[in-house]
ZADO-1210 file (C-alpha; in nm, 4 decimals, padded with zeros to 6 digits):
<atoms>
<atom x="00.0000" y="00.0000" z="00.0000" code="UNK" pos="1"/>
<atom x="00.2872" y="00.2368" z="00.0783" code="UNK" pos="2"/>
<atom x="00.4397" y="00.1778" z="-00.2659" code="UNK" pos="3"/>
<atom x="00.1071" y="00.2642" z="-00.4286" code="UNK" pos="4"/>
<atom x="00.0828" y="00.5909" z="-00.2331" code="UNK" pos="5"/>
<atom x="00.4427" y="00.6739" z="-00.3277" code="UNK" pos="6"/>
<atom x="00.3750" y="00.5921" z="-00.6946" code="UNK" pos="7"/>
<atom x="00.0608" y="00.8065" z="-00.6914" code="UNK" pos="8"/>
<atom x="00.2484" y="01.1021" z="-00.5394" code="UNK" pos="9"/>
<atom x="00.5283" y="01.0660" z="-00.7947" code="UNK" pos="10"/>
<atom x="00.2723" y="01.0480" z="-01.0784" code="UNK" pos="11"/>
<atom x="00.1106" y="01.3688" z="-00.9517" code="UNK" pos="12"/>
<atom x="00.4472" y="01.5512" z="-00.9350" code="UNK" pos="13"/>
<atom x="00.5345" y="01.4379" z="-01.2881" code="UNK" pos="14"/>
<atom x="00.2132" y="01.6008" z="-01.4163" code="UNK" pos="15"/>
<atom x="00.3046" y="01.9464" z="-01.2803" code="UNK" pos="16"/>
<atom x="00.4476" y="02.1614" z="-01.5639" code="UNK" pos="17"/>
<atom x="00.7603" y="02.3161" z="-01.4071" code="UNK" pos="18"/>
<atom x="00.8128" y="02.0875" z="-01.1096" code="UNK" pos="19"/>
<atom x="00.8367" y="01.7680" z="-01.3184" code="UNK" pos="20"/>
<atom x="01.1630" y="01.8821" z="-01.4824" code="UNK" pos="21"/>
<atom x="01.3243" y="01.9683" z="-01.1502" code="UNK" pos="22"/>
<atom x="01.1972" y="01.6473" z="-00.9899" code="UNK" pos="23"/>
<atom x="01.3218" y="01.4282" z="-01.2760" code="UNK" pos="24"/>
<atom x="01.6677" y="01.5876" z="-01.2734" code="UNK" pos="25"/>
<atom x="01.7029" y="01.5665" z="-00.8954" code="UNK" pos="26"/>
<atom x="01.5847" y="01.2040" z="-00.8980" code="UNK" pos="27"/>
<atom x="01.8485" y="01.1129" z="-01.1596" code="UNK" pos="28"/>
<atom x="02.1225" y="01.2829" z="-00.9585" code="UNK" pos="29"/>
<atom x="02.0156" y="01.1206" z="-00.6320" code="UNK" pos="30"/>
<atom x="02.0060" y="00.7770" z="-00.7943" code="UNK" pos="31"/>
<atom x="02.3494" y="00.8398" z="-00.9482" code="UNK" pos="32"/>
<atom x="02.5114" y="00.9169" z="-00.6142" code="UNK" pos="33"/>
<atom x="02.3106" y="00.6752" z="-00.4026" code="UNK" pos="34"/>
<atom x="02.5315" y="00.4101" z="-00.2427" code="UNK" pos="35"/>
<atom x="02.2426" y="00.1619" z="-00.2613" code="UNK" pos="36"/>
<atom x="02.2407" y="00.1555" z="-00.6418" code="UNK" pos="37"/>
<atom x="02.4299" y="-00.1214" z="-00.8210" code="UNK" pos="38"/>
<atom x="02.4497" y="00.0831" z="-01.1388" code="UNK" pos="39"/>
<atom x="02.5634" y="00.4415" z="-01.1329" code="UNK" pos="40"/>
<atom x="02.5397" y="00.7288" z="-01.3770" code="UNK" pos="41"/>
<atom x="02.8937" y="00.8291" z="-01.2861" code="UNK" pos="42"/>
<atom x="03.1252" y="00.5980" z="-01.4821" code="UNK" pos="43"/>
<atom x="03.4529" y="00.7071" z="-01.3218" code="UNK" pos="44"/>
<atom x="03.6285" y="00.9929" z="-01.1442" code="UNK" pos="45"/>
<atom x="03.8131" y="01.2391" z="-01.3666" code="UNK" pos="46"/>
<atom x="04.0586" y="01.5212" z="-01.3143" code="UNK" pos="47"/>
<atom x="04.0526" y="01.7845" z="-01.5863" code="UNK" pos="48"/>
<atom x="04.2254" y="02.1139" z="-01.6508" code="UNK" pos="49"/>
<atom x="03.9601" y="02.3622" z="-01.5430" code="UNK" pos="50"/>
<atom x="03.8947" y="02.6568" z="-01.5260" code="UNK" pos="51"/>
<atom x="04.2410" y="02.7791" z="-01.6304" code="UNK" pos="52"/>
<atom x="04.5703" y="02.6243" z="-01.7367" code="UNK" pos="53"/>
<atom x="04.7536" y="02.5047" z="-01.4276" code="UNK" pos="54"/>
<atom x="04.4318" y="02.4494" z="-01.2318" code="UNK" pos="55"/>
<atom x="04.2494" y="02.1201" z="-01.2056" code="UNK" pos="56"/>
<atom x="03.8968" y="02.0158" z="-01.1128" code="UNK" pos="57"/>
<atom x="03.7463" y="01.6887" z="-00.9988" code="UNK" pos="58"/>
<atom x="03.4579" y="01.5621" z="-01.2047" code="UNK" pos="59"/>
<atom x="03.2760" y="01.2476" z="-01.3043" code="UNK" pos="60"/>
<atom x="03.2656" y="01.0932" z="-01.6495" code="UNK" pos="61"/>
<atom x="02.9002" y="01.0329" z="-01.7361" code="UNK" pos="62"/>
<atom x="02.9220" y="00.9273" z="-02.1024" code="UNK" pos="63"/>
<atom x="03.1282" y="00.9434" z="-02.4197" code="UNK" pos="64"/>
<atom x="03.0402" y="01.0949" z="-02.7543" code="UNK" pos="65"/>
<atom x="03.2095" y="01.1063" z="-03.0931" code="UNK" pos="66"/>
<atom x="03.2394" y="01.4511" z="-03.2487" code="UNK" pos="67"/>
<atom x="03.2440" y="01.4159" z="-03.6264" code="UNK" pos="68"/>
<atom x="03.4728" y="01.6667" z="-03.7933" code="UNK" pos="69"/>
<atom x="03.5752" y="01.7070" z="-04.1559" code="UNK" pos="70"/>
<atom x="03.9302" y="01.5813" z="-04.1073" code="UNK" pos="71"/>
<atom x="03.8856" y="01.3217" z="-03.8298" code="UNK" pos="72"/>
<atom x="03.6518" y="01.2148" z="-03.5529" code="UNK" pos="73"/>
<atom x="03.7265" y="01.3134" z="-03.1946" code="UNK" pos="74"/>
<atom x="03.6257" y="01.1094" z="-02.8909" code="UNK" pos="75"/>
<atom x="03.4919" y="01.3334" z="-02.6163" code="UNK" pos="76"/>
<atom x="03.3881" y="01.2475" z="-02.2646" code="UNK" pos="77"/>
<atom x="03.0992" y="01.4212" z="-02.0949" code="UNK" pos="78"/>
<atom x="03.2413" y="01.5271" z="-01.7589" code="UNK" pos="79"/>
<atom x="03.0129" y="01.6556" z="-01.4842" code="UNK" pos="80"/>
<atom x="03.2030" y="01.9024" z="-01.2646" code="UNK" pos="81"/>
<atom x="02.9995" y="01.9716" z="-00.9483" code="UNK" pos="82"/>
<atom x="02.9882" y="02.3304" z="-00.8286" code="UNK" pos="83"/>
<atom x="02.7493" y="02.2846" z="-00.5360" code="UNK" pos="84"/>
<atom x="02.7657" y="01.9548" z="-00.3465" code="UNK" pos="85"/>
<atom x="02.6917" y="01.7335" z="-00.6512" code="UNK" pos="86"/>
<atom x="02.3509" y="01.8821" z="-00.7275" code="UNK" pos="87"/>
<atom x="02.4518" y="02.1717" z="-00.9508" code="UNK" pos="88"/>
<atom x="02.7446" y="02.1731" z="-01.1863" code="UNK" pos="89"/>
<atom x="02.8861" y="02.2172" z="-01.5310" code="UNK" pos="90"/>
<atom x="02.8867" y="01.9591" z="-01.8069" code="UNK" pos="91"/>
<atom x="03.2039" y="01.9823" z="-02.0100" code="UNK" pos="92"/>
<atom x="03.2965" y="01.7897" z="-02.3223" code="UNK" pos="93"/>
<atom x="03.6638" y="01.7047" z="-02.2856" code="UNK" pos="94"/>
<atom x="03.8896" y="01.5141" z="-02.5230" code="UNK" pos="95"/>
<atom x="03.9367" y="01.1707" z="-02.3686" code="UNK" pos="96"/>
<atom x="04.3176" y="01.2000" z="-02.4080" code="UNK" pos="97"/>
<atom x="04.3207" y="01.5088" z="-02.1863" code="UNK" pos="98"/>
<atom x="04.1462" y="01.3454" z="-01.8908" code="UNK" pos="99"/>
<atom x="04.3447" y="01.2224" z="-01.5945" code="UNK" pos="100"/>
<atom x="04.1807" y="00.9104" z="-01.4572" code="UNK" pos="101"/>
<atom x="04.2894" y="00.8847" z="-01.0928" code="UNK" pos="102"/>
<atom x="04.2924" y="00.5609" z="-00.9021" code="UNK" pos="103"/>
<atom x="03.9858" y="00.6669" z="-00.7003" code="UNK" pos="104"/>
<atom x="03.6460" y="00.5029" z="-00.6696" code="UNK" pos="105"/>
<atom x="03.3247" y="00.6942" z="-00.7362" code="UNK" pos="106"/>
<atom x="03.2549" y="00.6931" z="-00.3620" code="UNK" pos="107"/>
<atom x="03.5993" y="00.8424" z="-00.2867" code="UNK" pos="108"/>
<atom x="03.5421" y="01.1118" z="-00.5497" code="UNK" pos="109"/>
<atom x="03.2058" y="01.2006" z="-00.3990" code="UNK" pos="110"/>
<atom x="03.3580" y="01.2154" z="-00.0507" code="UNK" pos="111"/>
<atom x="03.6311" y="01.4535" z="-00.1716" code="UNK" pos="112"/>
<atom x="03.3768" y="01.6890" z="-00.3279" code="UNK" pos="113"/>
<atom x="03.1181" y="01.6791" z="-00.0485" code="UNK" pos="114"/>
<atom x="03.3867" y="01.7328" z="00.2179" code="UNK" pos="115"/>
<atom x="03.5247" y="02.0336" z="00.0329" code="UNK" pos="116"/>
<atom x="03.8546" y="01.8555" z="-00.0238" code="UNK" pos="117"/>
<atom x="03.9124" y="01.7663" z="00.3416" code="UNK" pos="118"/>
<atom x="03.9223" y="01.3921" z="00.2638" code="UNK" pos="119"/>
<atom x="04.1802" y="01.4397" z="-00.0132" code="UNK" pos="120"/>
<atom x="04.4398" y="01.1618" z="-00.0236" code="UNK" pos="121"/>
<atom x="04.8054" y="01.2599" z="00.0189" code="UNK" pos="122"/>
<atom x="04.9005" y="01.1119" z="-00.3187" code="UNK" pos="123"/>
<atom x="04.6858" y="01.0822" z="-00.6291" code="UNK" pos="124"/>
<atom x="04.8069" y="00.8477" z="-00.8993" code="UNK" pos="125"/>
<atom x="04.6568" y="00.7733" z="-01.2389" code="UNK" pos="126"/>
<atom x="04.5040" y="00.4282" z="-01.2883" code="UNK" pos="127"/>
<atom x="04.7825" y="00.3188" z="-01.5267" code="UNK" pos="128"/>
<atom x="05.0558" y="00.3900" z="-01.2759" code="UNK" pos="129"/>
<atom x="05.0521" y="00.2923" z="-00.9110" code="UNK" pos="130"/>
<atom x="05.2798" y="00.5103" z="-00.7018" code="UNK" pos="131"/>
<atom x="05.5404" y="00.3557" z="-00.4798" code="UNK" pos="132"/>
<atom x="05.5100" y="00.4280" z="-00.1111" code="UNK" pos="133"/>
<atom x="05.6123" y="00.7872" z="-00.0225" code="UNK" pos="134"/>
<atom x="05.6387" y="00.8788" z="-00.3928" code="UNK" pos="135"/>
<atom x="05.4551" y="01.1977" z="-00.4832" code="UNK" pos="136"/>
<atom x="05.3194" y="01.2574" z="-00.8308" code="UNK" pos="137"/>
<atom x="05.2640" y="01.6245" z="-00.9106" code="UNK" pos="138"/>
<atom x="04.9498" y="01.6655" z="-01.1190" code="UNK" pos="139"/>
<atom x="05.1364" y="01.8604" z="-01.3878" code="UNK" pos="140"/>
<atom x="05.3643" y="01.5586" z="-01.4451" code="UNK" pos="141"/>
<atom x="05.0793" y="01.3121" z="-01.4987" code="UNK" pos="142"/>
<atom x="04.9871" y="01.4394" z="-01.8443" code="UNK" pos="143"/>
</atoms>
């Protein structure tokens, strides 16, 4: 009976003109970051150069797309860069070769962002290379 009441309430919200868009977007985000979900909308954690050269931002790869150009195709990744505790952010299309893929789980990436960087690990290494103990990898040397 509770599921029916919940379904009815959700159906009513989805019929409201402006609210349905906000509700649908917030539901997708909450299901993407929910630890109870087996599948996640965030594919992996990404570090990208943003907003300026020499500065980096944490983000989450959500999908890939091929940009067809006259001379050659370019593989781009859709990277969601949160600006307000995972609910609001920018979606950037970044060349897949320019993305640093750190050896962090989705959960660790979310913890870093939600904590404002207070849970940042001492050393961040890309997935291809595992750092030796006490070895520091400056982010500008990864690319």
